[in-house]
C-alpha positions in Angstrom: 41.5 1.5 -35.6 40.8 -1.2 -33.0 42.7 -4.4 -33.4 41.9 -7.9 -32.2 44.5 -10.4 -31.1 45.2 -13.5 -33.1 43.6 -15.6 -30.3 40.4 -13.5 -30.4 40.2 -14.0 -34.2 40.8 -17.7 -33.9 38.3 -18.2 -31.2 35.7 -16.2 -33.2 36.4 -18.4 -36.2 35.7 -21.5 -34.0 32.4 -19.9 -32.9 31.6 -19.1 -36.5 32.2 -22.8 -37.4 30.0 -23.8 -34.5 27.2 -21.5 -35.7 27.4 -22.7 -39.3 27.1 -26.3 -38.1 24.0 -25.3 -36.0 22.4 -23.6 -39.0 22.9 -26.6 -41.2 21.4 -28.9 -38.5 18.9 -27.1 -36.2 19.0 -30.2 -33.9 22.7 -29.8 -33.3 23.3 -28.8 -29.7 26.7 -28.7 -28.1 26.0 -26.6 -25.1 29.2 -27.8 -23.3 31.4 -26.6 -26.2 29.6 -23.3 -26.4 29.7 -22.7 -22.6 33.3 -23.7 -22.3 34.3 -21.6 -25.3 32.4 -18.5 -24.2 33.6 -18.8 -20.6 37.3 -19.4 -21.6 37.4 -16.3 -23.7 34.9 -14.1 -21.9 37.4 -12.5 -19.5 40.2 -11.9 -22.0 38.3 -9.9 -24.6 40.0 -6.5 -24.8 36.8 -4.9 -26.1 34.2 -4.5 -23.4 31.4 -4.9 -25.9 32.6 -8.3 -27.0 33.1 -9.3 -23.4 29.5 -8.3 -22.6 28.2 -10.3 -25.6 30.2 -13.4 -24.5 28.8 -13.1 -20.9 25.3 -12.8 -22.2 25.8 -15.8 -24.4 27.1 -17.9 -21.6 24.2 -16.9 -19.3 21.8 -18.1 -22.0 23.6 -21.4 -22.4 23.5 -22.0 -18.7 19.7 -21.2 -18.7 19.2 -23.5 -21.6 20.9 -26.4 -19.7 18.9 -25.7 -16.6 15.5 -25.6 -18.4 16.4 -28.7 -20.4 17.2 -30.6 -17.2 13.8 -29.5 -15.9 12.1 -30.7 -19.0 10.9 -27.2 -20.0 11.2 -27.5 -23.7 9.8 -24.1 -24.6 12.1 -22.2 -22.2 15.1 -24.2 -23.2 14.6 -23.5 -26.9 14.1 -19.8 -26.2 17.4 -19.7 -24.2 19.2 -21.7 -27.0 18.0 -19.2 -29.6 19.2 -16.3 -27.4 22.6 -17.9 -27.0 22.9 -18.4 -30.8 21.9 -14.8 -31.3 24.7 -13.7 -29.1 27.1 -15.9 -31.1 25.9 -14.2 -34.2 26.3 -10.7 -32.7 29.8 -11.6 -31.5 30.9 -12.9 -34.9 29.4 -9.9 -36.7 31.0 -7.4 -34.4 34.4 -9.1 -34.7 34.1 -9.1 -38.5 33.2 -5.5 -38.4 36.2 -4.6 -36.2 38.4 -6.8 -38.3 37.2 -5.1 -41.5 36.5 -8.4 -43.3 34.8 -11.7 -42.9 36.5 -14.5 -41.1 37.3 -17.9 -42.6 36.2 -21.0 -40.7 38.7 -23.6 -39.6 38.2 -27.1 -40.9 
């Protein structure tokens, strides 16, 4: 059975908290936090699948920021949705590997 490090679990819990906040307020956008968090952890995931998902999420966050700065609302929203989908995939996969749901930090 594959095991995740304590750091990987904590970071995923923070992403889950971020995602819960964005679901409760669709206008909530903290692209800097998400970019930093995905970039910080991206290279240290032991599982290649998790690493790939984090890289994809970071790419979408960067594209969101680029389109937003250009005033392209439709494209920026599409990229933001794709980034959040990657966060959902990452959290779901970690919970699957972990064998149970993750609690969210306060």
